[in-house]
N, C-alpha and C positions, 0 to 999 in steps of 0.2 A: 956642794950647792950654796954653801953659806959664806964661803971665804975663810976668814979668821974669826968668824963669830960664834960665840957659844950661847947655847939656850938652857937656861934652868927650868925646870918644870917643879912648880910647888903644888904638892899633893897632899893637903889635910886629910886626915882620916878619923874615924871614929867606925868601930864594928865594921870592918871591910875586908875580915880576914879571907873571904871567899873571893872576892873580886880583885884584891890587890895584884894577887900572881898574873892575872890576864891582863889588867891595865898595864902592869910594867913591862908584859911581854910584848904587847901591842906597841908600847912606847918605843922600846928598844929597837924592835922590827923596823919601826918607821924611820927611826933615826939612822940606823946602821944602812938600810937600803937607800937612804938619800944623802948619805956622806955629812951627815950632821953633827956637831961636837954637841955633847949634852950632858946633863946631870939630872938626875931626880930625886928632889927632896922630900921625903917622907916627913910629915908633921903629925904625929899620932898624938892623939889627946887622952892617953891611959884606957884605951879600948879594953872593955871587960871581956871580949871574945879573943883576946890575946893577938890583934893583929899586928903589934910590934914584933912579936916572936916572928911572925911569918915574914914581916919586912928584914928582919935580920937574917934569914935564911935567904932571902932573894938576896941580899948584899952579898953573901958569900957566893952564890951564883955569878952574880954579874959585877962584882968588885966594888969596893969601897970609893973608887973615882967615880962611879955610874949612879950608885944608890947610896945617897947620903941620908942617915938617919938623925932627925933632931925632933926627939919626943918632948911632950910636955907633961906636967903632972896631972893635968885635969882638963874637961873640956871649957876651953876658953873663950870659943867663938872664932869666926872665919877670919875677921879683919886682923886679929892679932896673930892668928895662923901665918897669915901672910907676913905681918911683921916680923916674925920669927924665922920665917923661911928666907926673907929677903937679907936677913943679917948672916946669912951662912951661904948665900948665892953666889958662885963665881962667874957665872955668865953674865953677857951684857944684855942680854934679853931674856924676858920672863914669860913663862907659859902659865896660866892657872887653867885648870879643868877639874872636873868632878871624878872621885874615885871610883865610883859606882858603874863606869862604863856607859854612862850616858851621853857621854862624848868620845866619838871614836878618833884616835889619833890620825886616822887617814888623811884629815883636813888640815893636818900641821904644814905639810909642804905647801899647800897653796896658801895658808896664811902668811908663810915666810916670804914665798915669790912675791905676794901683793905688798908686803911691809916693804921689801926692797926695793920693787919697781918705783914705788913712789915717796920712799924714806919715811913712812907713816911713823908717828908714835904709837899708835895703838892697832891693831887689828881684832876685830869681835867676830866671832861667830853668829849667824842668825838665822833662826827658825821661819822668819816671816817675810824673805825676799829670795828670789829667784826658785831655785828647786829644795829650798830648806824646808823643813817640815818635824812633826812629832809623830812618834810611833809607840806602840806598845802600853797604852795606857788602859786600864780597865775602868769601869763606871765609875767606881768610889774614887781612885786616883785622879780621873778627868775632873769630878765635882771639886777636889780638894786642889789640884794643881792649877785648874783652869782659875781659881781664886787667887793664886798669886802668880803662875808663870803663863797662864794661858793668854791668848790674843786679846780678850775684852780687856783683862788687867793691864795688859803691856799697853794697849791703846789708851786707856786711862790714864797711865803714867806719862805716856809720851805727851799727852794733852797739858798735862798739869805741869810737867817739868822740862818740855820742849829740849830734848838731848841732842836731837839730830841723827838718832840711829834708828833702825827699825826693829832692834830687839834689845829692849832696855833691861830686861829681867835676866838676860843670858849670862852665862858664866864660863865659857870657854873663849879666852882672850889671850892676846899676844900684845906684851907692853915692852918698850924700852925700859930698862932696869930703873933708870933715874925718875922716868915719868911714873911708873907704878910707885915709886917711894913717895913721890911728891903727894900723889892724889890718896894714898892711904893716909899720909899725916894731916891730910885737910878733912877726912871724913869724919862725920859726928854718927852716922848711922850704925846700927848693929843689925844683925839677922839678914833677912832675906832683900832688904831695903840697901843693904850695903852695896851691893853690885849697882844698881839703879843710881846711888850716888856717885860713884865713880865714873859713870859716864857723864853726869850732871857737871862734876867738877871739872872734867875734861874739857867739856865745851867752855866752860869759864876760863880756864888756863889756855884757850885758844889750841889745845893740841889736836893734830890731825889724826882724822879716824877712818879706817876702811873697813869694810863688811865682807865676810864669806859666808855663803848659804851653807848651812850645816844640817844634818839630821839630829835629832835628840830622841834617844830610845831609853825606855823605862829600865831600871835597874834589874838584872837577872838573878841576882842573890840579895839576900838581907831585906830588911825591913825599909820602907820610906821613912825619913825622919821628918814628914809633914804631917799636920793634923790641922784639925778645925781652928786651933789656936794660934798657927802660924797666919792663917788667914785674917784674924782680926788684928795680929801684931803687924801683918803686912799694911793693912788699911791704915792704922796708928802712925807706922813709921813714914808711910807715903805722905801722909798730910803734915806731919813734922818737918818732913823734908822740903813739901812745897813750900811751908811758912818760913823756913831757913833760908832757901835759895831765892 
């Protein structure tokens, strides 16, 4: 499907021992069925639930050339996890997605096809266009997540930042490796605002961006890492980013 291209998946983890075997199985199944060369780079931040030990067992099953382990000493943040992962990536394209199965790998072939058809710099999954959507949120998580990832907050961020994409807060994306490297090096935000700034900086650099509708499903195992403080942090970060750009 992809010719000579290789795709590196950056998979930051923290307390994902139950989800990791499933997401890796889904990823490897998708890549093999579509004849896609790949590697999955697991960047674990010293998870107390022993996620790394699970990753080591998965590496024995799938092979060191497919499952690459690059753990870190502590919980150091999403942006630095990507930087760490890119340093070890051998692919010329990079996928980023959540390890909690919120993002289904079944959309990967469509994202690759769109990128190849238009030689795009970035392809981002969108919950707010076409047949995209969000499923599985209970009332509590709807309140919290709508504050950060919901359509209202996405609309507010889009109005303030004008990124030119329909899903500014999404985190299921395909990048050319050199494009992701430049974007990360230019970003100043942390936390959930980081993903938004990536799209804003992409617009500033005149990178080409395509969108593929995806469905976002709430995690099956483990606890959400979001809370009320994340909403406050999101709002503060959004305003800082608005001023900066």
